[in-house]
N, C-alpha and C positions, 0 to 999 in steps of 0.2 A: 876550316882547318884542312890543310893539305894532307893527303894520304902518305904514309911512309913508303919507302921503296919496297919493303917486304910485302906490305898490303897490296901495292901495285902489282907485284909479282904474282900474288894469289889471284888478283882480279884478271890479269892478262892471261892467265891459264884458264879463265872462265869457270873456275870452281865455284865462284859466287855469282858472277854476273849472269850466268846461265839460269840461275834460280830466281824466277820472278818474285816469289814470296820474299826472298832475302832482299832483293832490290827495293821492293816497295817499303819494306820495314827499315831500310838503312840509307837509301840514297837521297831521299827528298825531304825538303824542309817546308814548314808551315808556320804561320803565326798562331799562337794559342789565344785564348780569350783575354789574356792580360797583355797582349801585344808583344810577347816574347817569341823570338825565333827558336823553334825546336825541331828536332827530327820527327818526321811523321812515322807513327807506329800504329798498326791496325788495332783498333779496339775489339773486344769480343764479338760485338754485333757485326762489325766490318769484316773481321776474319771469317766469321761463320758464312757471310754472304760470299766472300772471295772464294772459299773452298767449295761452295755449292752452286756456283754459276753454271748455267746452261747456255745454249745459243740464244734463246729467247727467255726473258725473265720479267715477271710482273711482281712488284714489290710494294704492297700496301704496308703502312708502318705508322708508328708514333712519330711525333715531331722531334726534330733535332737529334737524330741518331747518327748523322754523318754519312748517310748513304751516297748523296751526291758528291761529298768530299772525297770519299774513297774511290768513286768512279772516275773523278778527275785525275787522280794519281795513277790509277790503273790505265786510263786512256793515254796519259802523257807517257808513261813507261812503255806502252805498246808502240807508239809512234817513234819514240827514240831508239828503241831496240829492234825495230823491224823496218825494212825498207818499203817505200811506196805504200804506206798505210794512210787511210783517212779516218779520222775520228771526229764525231760531231756531238755536241751537247746542246739540247734544246731546253731553254728555260721558259718559265711562264710569264716573265716580265723582262723588260729591257734592263732594269736595275739589277735584277737577279743574274741576268746574263753577264753583265759587267763584273759583278762580284765573283762569279765563277771563273771568268777569264782572268781576272787579277790573281786568283789563287794558282792558276796554271802558270802564268807568267812568273809569279813569285817562286814557284818550285823550280822552274827552268833557270831563272837568274841565280838561284842559290845552289844549283847543282855543282858539285865540286869540279873545278876547271880541269883537274887531271882526268876525271871521268870523260869530260867532253873531248879532251885531246886523245884519250885512248880510243874512243869511238869515232874520232874524226868528225865530230858533230858541231854544227853551227846553225844559228837561226838565220835563214836567208831572206825571210820576208815576215814582217809583222805589221798588223793593222790593229784596230780597236777590238777585233773579234777573231782574228786568224793568226796562227803562227805556222810558218813553213820551215822545214829543216833541210839540211844538206843531203840527207839520205832519201829525199823525195817524199817524205811523209809530212802530213800536216794535221793540225787540230783546230777546230772551229767551235765557237760558242755563240748562239744566236737564239732568237725567238722563233725562227723558221729556217729550215735547212732543206734544200733540194739539190740532189746530186745524182749522177748516174750510178756511182758505186760508193758506198761507205762501209768500211769494215767494222767500225765501232760506233754505236749510236746509244746515247743516254737521253731520256726525257725526264726532266725534273718537274715535280708537282703536276703530273698529267691530270689528276682529278680536278685541279683548279682550271686547267686549260679547257677540259671538257665542259665544265660548268660555265665558265666566263666567256670563252671564245670558241663555240662549237665549230665554226667554220675553220678556224686554225687547227682544231683537233682533227677534223676530217682531212685537212691537207697533210698533217703528220701521218695519218693512217694510210692515205692513198699515195703520198709522195715520198715520205721518208722511210717507212717500213719496207716497201719493195726495193729500196736502194741498197739494203743490206743483204748480202748473199746468205744462203742457208747455213754456212759455217761461220758467218759473222756473228757479232755479239750485239744484242739489243737488251737494254735494261730500262724499265719504266718504273719510277718510284713516285709515291705521293701519299699524303694522308687521304682518306676516303671522304669526299665531300658529300656524296649523294648515294642512295641505295639503288638508284637506277642510272642508266646512261652507259656510255662506251666503256669507261674505266671499270665500273661495277660489273658490267657484262664480262669483261676480260678476266677480272678476278674470279668470278663465279665459274666461268668456263675452265680456268686453270685449276681451281679447287676441285671441280668435278673430276678432271683428269687425274689429279693427285689421288683422290679417293679410289678411282678405278684401278690405278697402279697398285695402291696399297691392298686392294682386294684381288690381286693377281691379274690385272689387265695388262694390255700391251704397253711397252715402254714409250716414252715421249718420242715423237718424230722431231727432226731438226727444227722445223718451223713452228712447233707447238710451244706455247708459253709455259714455263715452269713457275709454280706458285711459291713465293716466299712471304713470310710475315714476321715482323719484328715489333714486339710489344715494348711499352715503356720500361717495364721491370727488367728487361734484358740489358739495359744500360746501367753500368755500375755507378754512374754519377747521379742516378735518380734515387737518392736516399737522403734523409736528413738525420744527422747525428747530433748527439748531445742536446736533444730537445725533449723535454717531458711533455707529453700531450695525451690527454684522455680521449681515447677513440670511442665515438658514440656507438650505440647498439646498432644503428642503421649501417654504419661502415663495417662493423664487425661481421654483421650478417652478409654483407657484400663480399668481404674477404673470405668468409667461410664457403660461400657458393663457388668462388674461384677455385678453392682447394678441392671441394667435393666434386664439382662438375668438370674442371679443367686441369686438376692436379697442379695448380699454381700456388706455391707456398711462399708467402712474402715474409720478410723479416720485419721487426718492429720499425726499423729505420725507414724501410720502404713504405710501410703503411702510413707513417707520419708524413713522408713526402707527398704521398697521394692525397691525404686529407687536406694538407695545406694548399696544394695546387688546385684541388677541386673547388675550394672556396673562391679562387680567382677565376677559374675557367667555367665554373657552374655547369650549365647544361651541355657545354661543348667539351667537357673533360673526356668523355668516352669516345668522342670523335677525334680529338687531338692527341689523346694519350690512352688509346685502347689497351685493355689488359689481354684481350683475345680478339681475333678477327671478327667474330660474330657481333661484338659490341658496336662496331661502326655501322652495321646495317640495322641493328635493333633500335638505335637511337635516331635514325633518320626516317622521316615520314611517319604516317599513322598506320601502325601495323594492324592487319586484319585479324590475325590469330594471336592467342595468348602466348606471349614469348616465354614466360616463366614455365608454363606447362610443357612447351616444346623443348626447352633446354633440359628439363628434368627427364623427359622421355628419351631424348638423344643420349643423355648420360647413362640411363638404364640400358638402352640398346647397346651401348659400347661395352658395358659390363656383361650383358647377357645377350649374346648374338642369337637371333632367332632364325636366321637363314639356314635351311637344312641342306641345300645344295645349289649349285649354279651350273646351268647348261648353256654355254655360249653367253649370250646377253640376257638370258632369262634367269632371274633370281627367284628361287622357290622357298617360301616360308611355311607352306603346308600343302600336302598332297590332296588330291581330289577325294572327297568322301561321298559315297553314293547316297542319294536322297537329299543332299543339301542344295540350297539355291546359290548359283554363281552367275556372275556377269563380268564382262570386260569392257572397260572404257579405253579408247585409243586416241591419242593426239598424233597426227601424221605430218611429217616434215618432208622437205624436198629430197633429202638424202645427199647433200653436198658438203657435209662436214660442219654445218652451222648448228641450227637448232636440231633437236633430236626427235625421232619417232619413238613414241612410248606407248606402253600398255600397262594397265593395272587390273589385276584379277581380284575381285572382291567376293567374299562369301557373306551371305546375308543370314542373319539369325536374330533370335531374341534371347537375352537382352543386348547382344553385342554383334556388330558387323566387323569383318576382319579383312585386311589386305593379305592375300595369300600368295601372290606372285607379282613381280614387276619386270618390265622390259624397257631397255633404253639403248638406242643405236642411232648415231647421227650420219650414217653412210648408207643405210638400206633404202633402196628406191621404193616409191609408193606401190608400184605394181607387184614387186617381189614381196613386199610387206604383207600383201593379201594372203599369201601362202603361209608365211610365218605366223601371222595372226590366227589363221584358221587352225594351224597346228596347236597353238596354245588353247584355243577354244575346245578342240577335240580332247585335249588332255584333261580339261575340266568338264567333261560330260556333254560336249557339244552345247556349251552354255551360250546364253545371249551375248552378242557382241555389238557394241555401239562405237563404230569408227566415227571420228569427227568429220562432218561433211564440209570440209573447207576446200581450197583449191587443189591441194594434193590428195585429200581424202577421196575425191571423185575417182582418181585413178585406182585407188585401193578397192573402192566399192564396185567399180565396173568389172574388175577381175573376180572379186570375192563372191559376188552375187551368183556366179555361174556354178558354184560347187558347195558353198556353205549355206545350210538351210535356216540358220537362226540369227539373222541380222536384224537389229532394231529398226523399227519403222516409226518415223515421226510425222504426225499429221500437221499440215500447214494450210492456212487459209490463203487462197489465191488473192492477189492484190486487187484485181479488177472484176471479180465475180464472187459469188457465194459458194464456189466449189471448194471442197476440202481435198487437198492433194496428200497422198501418202508418199513420203520421201524416205529412202533408205539412209540410215546413219543419223548422227546427232549433230545439230548445228549450234555452235556456241557463238552468241552475239552479245556485244556490249549494249549499253543504253539503259537508262534508269527505268523506263516504262515497260518496253516490250522485250528487252534483252533476256536471254536465258542465263547469261554469265552471273549476274547478281544472285539469282535464285540458287544456282548450283553451288556457288562459293559459300553463301550464307548457310545453306543447309549442311554443307560439309563442315563448316565452322561449328555449328550447333551440335552436330553429332560427335565431333572430336572432343569438344570442350565439356560435353555432358557425360562423356565416357561410354557412349554407345558405338564408337568406332575405334578399332584397334589398328593403328598404323604401324606396321612392322618394319618398313623400309626407311632408314634414316634419311635417304635422299629426298623423299617426299617432305619430311619434316624440315630439311634444309631449305627447300623452296618455300614452304609455308612461312618460315621465319622471315623471309625477304619480302613477302607479298604485302603491299600497301592497300589501304581501303579504297583509295581513288582508282586503283587498277580494275575494280570490278565493273566500271562503266566504260573501260577502254576496249577497243577491238583487240583481238588476241595477238596478232603478229604484225611487225614491220620487218622488212627484209634486212634492215641494217642491224637488228638486234640479234644477239646470240643467246640471251637468257629469256626464255619464253615460258618458264614455269611448266615445262612439258609434262612432267610426272604429276604435278599438282592438278593440271587440267584433266589429264587422263583419270586421275583418282576421283575428281568431282563428277566426271561423266559416269564412271562406274557406279558411284553412289546413287546417281539418279536412276540407274537401272534397277534399284531395289523395288521400284514401283511396278516393274514389268517382268522381272525374271521368274521363271518357274523351276520346279525341282527336277523334273525329268520329262521324258517324251512319251509317256503313256497317252492313250487316246483322250483320257479325261483331263490331262494337264498339258496337252500340246499347245505351244505358243500360238499367238495370233497369226493368221495367214499373212505371209509376207507379200507386199505389192510394191510396184514402182509406178508412181503417178496413177495409182488405182488399178494397175494391171498386175495380175498374179505373177510372181517370179517364174513359176513353172511355165507359164505362157510365154514370158519373155525369152526363156531359154530355148523355146521351140520356133522362134520367129527370126527372120533375117532383118527385122526392122528395129532391133534393139538400139542401134546407134542414134536414132532420132530422139531418144529419150535422154541422151547424155548431153551434158553441156559442151 
């Protein structure tokens, strides 16, 4: 239907055409589920996303919420109303790419001709996957896109791409992401297929940043991903009306937990819809139609820790915040008490913005041990961390510190050994002799037989679940909730990962120190003499040959 002269007058004055929100809700047409042509209008979920978009966006979600559909309209609108723009949509399959491109073509073909004339727009080139316009802009849909510069990039079902075609996922990460400038737009949406892998890492990193911001941390930088999540119950269509259904006790308990732990209050019609669809989806229901983001990780893999207990503790910590203060990146839950036993475990990273350097301060007691302080920073360099870590140790009575002796831990230890007197020493049998070597720091190794990781994780699990360990920082609990049993036999780090369970590992190391920590530094309770390869630290500090003992 053509616009009236009065409407054209309004539009020509740009009173409405300058408003992108108005354009998206009034200019474009789609086919509904019944095959009827209708004007596209943002649904509540789509509008929520539209208003919350950042330069980089990661969007785990329930199925069929129309996220890719709204991004196709947003991208088409952008290339039509801006000159020399390039938009690209990457789909997980060729068929899906064709389906998405057909929606774009349909919206263009049904755009009012008077609007096209007003904007002096025409399609100058069209293929099976590309449309180019007379204003120099173009939009493309494919399973792989490489370009020097793209202003708008959307990836659909990235979780499936990571799982099914990891080589393609790497191409997207290394080729497509860098093509978008800092002020460009990237949106990545998918159901969550696995609790590990690139998509899961990106989600957890974005969630971690979101929690930091909520706790007063620095705002997002342009190239950091903003976390969004959309549950099934946020879509008004996901309800069943005029059906009488008796809801079982099991489902009622589930719905009550949603309300108690997540403040999710469902109507009777929503509950009926969920019960009916669960019968069809069975074990995949929480993955395909999650009620909250944690469900998608809880249901994948075999979890090491008791998920029910973790969720209850997180809910309690939300209601009763235990942190008494925060000094920089150090969160303090309890100050030092003279005469108590303390120790610190530390997981050390490279300090380049990927995985984090962490520390967990633990107080040991009977009947309960307690996390009293935590630290996390993904930019601090290992040598500088030595001074920060020592400061934390001094704050807690010059307590025992166990830095993880990994590639980056060597740098911390080589600095810290020169001025901090209470570093953990781990005895190690030499491979080709019967000599026992004393090594500074804690070494975390995978492996079913000789690895230290299984022992430290299982002992932490036992203490937490029998109530003898009080974990006060919810960030540790978040990592515990994601940790799968098979991970205990894996090596800690691969450089491609961003989710390394850094706080969890630091916490497990700290808990191991309960076997070695002492109360204070009187002569009767002074810790074991510290050595490096059997040579006292005091002697090392007096010799010029220190470097030969370092890797």
